[in-house]
C-alpha positions in Angstrom: 20.9 -22.0 -56.0 21.2 -25.8 -55.7 24.6 -25.7 -57.3 25.9 -23.2 -54.9 24.5 -25.0 -51.9 26.2 -28.2 -53.0 29.5 -26.4 -53.6 29.3 -24.8 -50.1 29.2 -28.4 -48.7 31.9 -29.7 -51.1 34.3 -26.7 -50.3 33.7 -27.2 -46.5 34.6 -31.0 -47.0 37.6 -30.2 -49.2 38.8 -27.5 -47.0 38.5 -30.0 -44.0 36.4 -27.5 -42.1 35.2 -29.0 -38.8 31.5 -29.8 -38.6 30.6 -27.3 -36.0 32.6 -24.7 -37.6 30.8 -25.3 -41.0 27.4 -25.1 -39.3 28.2 -21.8 -37.7 30.5 -20.0 -40.2 29.2 -21.5 -43.5 25.4 -22.0 -43.0 24.5 -19.6 -40.2 26.4 -16.4 -39.8 26.8 -15.6 -43.6 23.0 -15.7 -44.1 22.3 -13.8 -40.9 24.9 -11.2 -41.7 23.4 -10.9 -45.3 19.9 -10.1 -43.9 20.3 -6.2 -44.0 21.3 -6.5 -47.6 18.1 -8.5 -48.3 16.1 -5.6 -47.0 17.8 -3.2 -49.4 16.8 -5.6 -52.3 13.2 -5.8 -51.0 12.7 -2.0 -50.9 14.6 -1.5 -54.3 12.3 -4.1 -55.9 9.3 -2.2 -54.5 10.4 1.0 -55.8 11.0 -0.5 -59.3 7.5 -2.1 -59.3 5.9 1.2 -58.2 7.6 2.9 -61.2 6.0 0.4 -63.5 2.6 0.0 -62.0 2.1 3.7 -61.2 2.6 4.4 -65.0 5.8 6.5 -64.6 8.1 4.0 -66.5 5.5 3.4 -69.3 4.8 7.2 -69.5 8.5 8.0 -69.9 8.8 5.3 -72.6 5.7 6.5 -74.4 7.0 10.2 -74.4 10.0 9.1 -76.6 7.5 8.0 -79.3 6.5 11.4 -80.2 9.7 12.2 -82.2 10.0 8.7 -83.6 8.3 9.1 -86.9 10.0 12.5 -87.6 13.5 11.9 -86.4 14.3 8.1 -86.1 18.0 8.4 -84.9 16.9 11.0 -82.2 14.1 8.6 -81.2 16.6 5.8 -80.8 18.9 8.0 -78.6 16.0 8.9 -76.5 15.0 5.3 -76.1 18.5 4.5 -74.9 18.6 7.3 -72.5 15.1 6.7 -71.1 16.0 2.9 -70.6 19.1 4.1 -68.7 17.0 6.5 -66.6 14.3 3.8 -65.7 16.8 1.1 -64.7 18.8 3.5 -62.3 16.3 2.2 -59.9 14.0 -0.4 -61.5 15.3 -4.0 -61.6 14.5 -7.5 -62.4 13.2 -9.4 -65.4 9.7 -8.5 -64.7 10.5 -4.8 -65.0 12.6 -5.4 -68.1 9.6 -7.2 -69.7 7.1 -4.5 -68.8 9.3 -1.7 -70.2 10.7 -3.9 -73.1 7.2 -4.7 -74.7 6.8 -0.8 -74.9 10.3 0.4 -76.1 11.3 -2.5 -78.3 8.3 -2.0 -80.7 9.0 1.7 -80.7 12.6 1.0 -82.0 11.2 -1.4 -84.6 8.5 1.1 -85.6 11.3 3.6 -86.6 12.8 1.1 -88.9 15.7 -0.4 -86.6 16.6 -4.0 -87.2 15.6 -6.5 -84.5 19.2 -7.3 -83.7 20.3 -3.7 -83.2 17.2 -2.9 -81.3 17.6 -5.6 -78.7 21.4 -4.9 -78.4 20.8 -1.1 -77.8 18.1 -2.0 -75.3 20.3 -4.5 -73.4 23.3 -2.3 -73.3 21.2 0.6 -72.0 19.9 -1.6 -69.3 23.4 -2.6 -68.1 24.8 0.9 -68.0 22.7 2.1 -64.9 23.5 -1.2 -63.0 26.7 0.5 -61.7 24.4 2.6 -59.4 21.3 0.2 -59.2 21.0 -0.3 -55.4 19.4 -3.7 -55.9 22.1 -5.2 -58.0 24.9 -3.4 -56.0 23.7 -5.1 -52.7 23.7 -8.6 -54.5 27.5 -8.3 -55.2 28.0 -6.9 -51.7 27.7 -10.4 -50.3 31.3 -11.0 -51.4 32.5 -7.6 -50.3 30.5 -6.6 -47.1 32.8 -3.7 -46.0 32.1 -1.9 -49.3 29.7 1.1 -49.0 27.1 2.5 -51.5 27.6 6.1 -51.5 30.5 8.6 -51.5 33.4 7.6 -53.8 31.6 4.6 -55.1 28.7 6.7 -56.5 31.2 9.0 -58.2 32.8 6.0 -59.8 29.4 4.4 -60.6 28.0 7.5 -62.3 31.3 7.9 -64.4 31.2 4.3 -65.4 27.5 4.5 -66.3 28.2 7.6 -68.4 31.1 6.0 -70.2 29.0 2.9 -71.1 26.1 5.1 -72.4 28.5 7.3 -74.4 29.9 4.2 -76.1 26.6 2.8 -76.7 25.4 6.1 -78.5 28.5 5.9 -80.6 27.6 2.3 -81.3 24.2 3.5 -82.4 25.6 6.3 -84.6 27.9 3.8 -86.4 25.0 1.4 -87.1 22.5 4.2 -88.0 22.3 2.9 -91.6 20.4 -0.2 -90.2 17.5 2.1 -89.5 15.1 1.6 -92.5 11.6 2.7 -92.1 10.5 0.5 -94.9 11.4 -2.6 -92.7 9.2 -1.4 -89.7 6.0 -3.3 -90.5 8.0 -6.5 -91.5 9.9 -6.6 -88.1 6.8 -5.7 -86.0 4.9 -8.5 -87.6 7.7 -11.1 -87.0 7.6 -10.4 -83.1 3.7 -10.2 -83.2 3.6 -6.6 -81.8 2.3 -3.2 -82.4 3.7 0.1 -81.7 1.3 0.8 -78.9 3.0 3.7 -77.1 0.1 6.1 -78.0 -2.4 3.9 -76.2 -0.5 4.1 -72.8 -2.0 6.4 -70.2 -0.1 9.6 -69.8 1.5 10.9 -66.7 2.9 14.4 -65.8 6.4 15.1 -67.2 7.2 16.1 -63.6 7.2 12.4 -62.8 10.1 11.7 -65.1 12.6 12.7 -62.4 11.3 10.1 -60.0 13.6 7.2 -61.0 16.7 9.2 -59.8 15.2 10.4 -56.5 16.8 7.5 -54.4 20.4 8.2 -55.8 19.9 12.1 -55.5 18.8 11.7 -52.0 22.0 9.7 -51.2 24.3 12.0 -53.0 22.8 15.3 -51.8 21.8 14.5 -48.3 23.7 11.3 -47.5 20.5 9.4 -46.9 20.6 5.6 -46.6 19.1 3.7 -49.5 15.9 2.6 -47.5 14.6 5.9 -46.6 15.6 7.2 -50.0 13.6 4.4 -51.6 10.6 4.9 -49.4 10.7 8.6 -50.2 10.8 7.9 -53.9 7.8 5.5 -53.5 5.7 8.3 -51.7 6.6 10.8 -54.3 5.7 8.5 -57.2 2.4 7.7 -55.6 1.6 11.4 -54.8 2.5 12.6 -58.4 0.5 9.9 -60.2 -2.7 10.3 -58.0 -2.4 7.1 -56.1 -3.4 8.9 -52.8 -6.8 10.0 -54.4 -8.6 7.9 -51.6 -7.5 5.8 -48.7 -8.8 2.5 -50.2 -7.0 3.0 -53.5 -3.7 4.0 -51.9 -3.9 0.9 -49.6 -4.7 -1.4 -52.6 -2.0 0.0 -54.6 0.7 -0.5 -51.9 -0.6 -3.9 -51.1 -0.5 -5.0 -54.8 3.0 -3.5 -55.6 4.4 -4.9 -52.4 3.0 -8.4 -53.1 4.3 -8.3 -56.7 7.7 -7.0 -55.9 8.3 -9.6 -53.2 7.2 -12.4 -55.6 9.5 -10.8 -58.2 12.6 -11.4 -55.9 11.6 -14.5 -54.0 13.8 -16.9 -56.0 16.5 -14.3 -56.0 16.6 -14.1 -52.2 17.0 -17.9 -51.8 19.7 -17.8 -54.6 21.6 -15.2 -52.8 21.3 -17.2 -49.4 22.9 -20.2 -51.1 25.5 -17.9 -52.5 26.5 -16.6 -49.1 26.9 -20.3 -48.0 29.3 -20.8 -50.8 31.0 -17.5 -50.0 31.4 -18.4 -46.3 33.0 -21.8 -47.3 35.3 -20.3 -49.9 36.5 -17.6 -47.4 37.5 -20.2 -44.9 39.4 -22.1 -47.6 41.0 -18.9 -49.1 43.2 -18.7 -46.0 44.7 -22.1 -46.9 45.3 -20.7 -50.6 46.5 -17.3 -49.5 50.2 -18.2 -49.9 49.9 -19.5 -53.4 47.4 -16.8 -54.5 49.8 -14.1 -52.9 52.7 -15.5 -54.9 50.6 -15.5 -58.3 48.3 -12.6 -58.0 49.7 -9.1 -59.2 50.1 -6.7 -56.2 49.9 -3.8 -58.5 46.2 -2.5 -58.6 46.9 -1.1 -62.1 48.0 -4.4 -63.5 45.1 -6.1 -61.9 42.6 -3.5 -63.4 44.2 -3.9 -66.8 44.1 -7.6 -66.6 40.4 -7.7 -65.7 39.7 -5.3 -68.5 41.5 -7.4 -71.1 40.2 -10.6 -69.9 36.7 -9.3 -69.4 35.1 -11.7 -71.9 35.8 -14.5 -69.4 32.6 -13.2 -67.6 30.6 -14.5 -70.4 28.6 -17.8 -70.1 28.8 -17.5 -66.2 32.5 -17.8 -66.5 35.3 -17.0 -63.9 34.9 -13.3 -63.9 30.9 -13.4 -63.5 30.3 -13.2 -59.8 26.8 -15.0 -60.3 28.6 -17.9 -62.0 32.1 -19.5 -61.8 33.3 -16.1 -60.8 31.7 -16.5 -57.3 34.9 -18.7 -56.5 37.1 -16.0 -57.9 35.5 -13.3 -55.7 35.2 -15.3 -52.7 38.9 -16.5 -52.8 40.1 -13.0 -53.7 38.0 -11.3 -50.9 39.2 -14.1 -48.4 42.9 -13.3 -49.0 42.6 -9.8 -47.8 45.3 -8.6 -50.1 43.0 -5.8 -51.5 40.3 -3.9 -49.8 36.6 -4.5 -50.4 36.3 -1.0 -51.8 38.6 -1.9 -54.6 37.6 -5.4 -55.2 33.9 -4.8 -55.6 34.1 -2.4 -58.6 36.8 -4.5 -60.0 34.6 -7.6 -60.2 31.5 -5.7 -60.7 32.7 -4.0 -63.9 33.6 -7.4 -65.4 30.3 -8.9 -64.2 28.4 -6.0 -65.9 30.1 -7.0 -69.2 28.0 -10.1 -69.0 24.9 -8.6 -67.7 24.9 -6.3 -70.6 25.4 -8.8 -73.4 25.4 -12.4 -72.1 22.8 -14.8 -73.5 22.7 -16.4 -70.0 21.4 -13.3 -68.4 17.6 -13.8 -67.6 16.2 -10.6 -69.3 18.6 -11.1 -72.3 17.2 -14.6 -72.8 13.6 -13.1 -72.8 14.8 -10.4 -75.3 16.3 -13.1 -77.7 13.0 -15.0 -77.6 10.6 -12.0 -77.8 12.6 -10.3 -80.6 13.3 -13.5 -82.5 17.1 -12.9 -82.7 19.9 -15.4 -83.1 22.2 -15.4 -80.0 25.3 -15.2 -82.2 24.0 -12.0 -83.8 23.4 -10.6 -80.3 26.9 -11.4 -79.1 28.5 -10.1 -82.3 26.9 -6.7 -81.8 27.3 -6.5 -78.0 30.6 -8.0 -77.0 33.0 -5.6 -78.8 31.0 -2.7 -77.3 31.3 -4.1 -73.8 34.9 -5.1 -74.1 35.8 -1.4 -74.8 33.5 -0.2 -72.1 35.0 -2.6 -69.6 38.7 -1.8 -70.3 37.9 2.1 -69.8 35.8 1.4 -66.7 38.6 -0.9 -65.1 41.0 2.0 -65.5 38.4 4.2 -63.8 38.5 1.6 -60.9 42.1 2.2 -60.7 41.6 6.0 -60.8 39.1 6.0 -58.0 40.3 3.1 -55.8 43.7 1.9 -57.0 
């Protein structure tokens, strides 16, 4: 946050932006224009918190445990699919931890190695981020004309499926690392127990709740906010949160307070990011002749380049929009050479490479610590998978938007 704020000032100075213009175009209008996006993030965070606190997300997680002892590989597949389902709508390190402390011990209890279990979990979180409304609206700061819905959702669902299919192939290729004899040792190393049986059960009908916001958008063209509110009400109804007035009010108050707390730092970070984006957009006009001469004008070449160079998104590099890639995105967006509808999925696909396997991603950092896994082992497993995913999905970007 502080880094982006300082960079916004420096880019304004370097770009010789007049003081009054900087006050208006760098520090006022970008933040005010980003306000509606913050509202999407707020409601998305609330829906994710309701999934966790109502027992739906833990219930879905616990349901996968029933087949674990009998069919370990099938249990691992179910855990991956369940993780993907939950994070279609849930978001944030708090939600990841709440689900991780349930699902990761399940993976260890069937005999999976700690390294493989963590990679499977992280890769399965990254896949649904293509259609996660909270994360989508964060990257929209760079490409405000892009729209969540229609053709983008078609792309997002295809990209999510591609990642999950390759993740499941990855799991199958590493199936020999599943050895039930190692279960107790690995559980002891992280100081956890397989406690899925102790979680309060919810009706299987509730398992469809995580996809309600996306379904309402696709089927009825609802905006994300009414879709998320509808999802919250259905979740509360199906889990008995409306059993009496006082309980319903307390549940709403508690989940709202926690969800806002979950994203408080994120909101201020995004505000600083919009300042930087505003300054970079102004400077981009000066860079446009140079960039236009160097940048490929073929969308196919650009998509292939981003896929091949996708590892540059690691460690907050030049293709990770919540890192050095903020400059790449802001400058490219500012040139106006390509449409926002094309640029967003182009940059987003490379960024999700990092979200899925980077050791600087917040929930991956938590996972490394919780599972007692070395960062090099985590990268060794995840990077090849995500590189393949990224190349394929960048070609999908070309197919849908190029």
